[in-house]
C-alpha positions, 0 to 999 in steps of 0.5 A: 520531482521524485516520487518521493518528494510527491509523497512529501507534499500535499497532493491531491489523489482523493477527489474530497473528504467522502472519497478518502474516508472511503478509500481507507475504509475499504483496504483497512477492511480488505486486509484484515481478513488477512491479519493471521491472529490477535496476537500478529505483529504488523507491518503498513510499509508505505502507508500513507496518511491511513484515518483506519490505523485504529481499526487495523490495530486493534485486529494485531500485538501491536501496529507499525506504520512506516513511511519514507515521508516526514510529511506523512510521520508526523500526522500519524503521530499526532493522530496515533499518540493515544493509540499505544501498540502503535508506532510509527517508523522509517524506513531506516528504523525498518531495515533495523530490526530483526528478523523473525520480529512480523508475522505480517508485511502490508504492501498496499499500493506502493510497488508501482511507484519504486524503482525495479531495484528498490522492489527487489531490495523491499522483497529481500527485506520482508523475507528477512523481518518476517517470521517462518509462514509470516505472510506479505501482502502486495496490494494493487499491484499495477499489471501491465495492459493497464494504464492512466485511462482504465485507472480512470473507470475503475476510480468512476465506477466507485465514485458512481457507486458511494455518492460522489460522482461529479467530483471525480468526474472534475477529479480527473480532469484535473488530474491530467494537468498534475504534479502526479502525472507530470511524475508519474511521466518523469519518474517512472510508474513499476508495473509487472505482469502476474507470471513475473511475480509469482516468479519475482516472489518464488526466487526469494523465498516465498511461495507467492498467491494472487487473490480473487480480489485485490485490495481497495476498489481498482477490479484492474488491480493485483493482489497477490499472498506471500507465505516466507518459506522456514 
């Protein structure tokens, strides 16, 4: 199973509904700090089945939600049908956007599921689609030294502080036997050193800066804000 196939099925990524809602609340809170202006045109790439897009849409002029999984897009279309400034698009529609069509592109907890070639293509597409001075926000980048055990520790810390420790422990045991682990082993899991990400972004016309705090709960991972040069 490829990652694209995995995400087009129901998954056990969240241990319960509380975990799922807290995750999206925290991610959206962190992302909102990076929306440049209320007039910004924003894209959430690989957005998943987000529950909190309305909050992000209220902070910008237009929000595009892009996901490769048809199942996910169907859920998003139903959930946000009443939101006039939210558009759900395919990756093909993203590639068809004109130059300088966006002011902020969010790519959170997505890079690890791409091949290196796919990631390079995404960086080039982002630079072509952003207006001069536009921002690319890369969140939840996995350092090379961070493996599943460190991710488990970060989840336990998050769960203990938010009232779902027991479900998290059960979920970690379940995940050992899950399709997620098997797919990670077979399809790979893209990881980078900080200097490597900075170099790749600089080579593609961005001015990158690592942020002090990662988006979301996992303090072992990294977030970078990259500004597109004119």
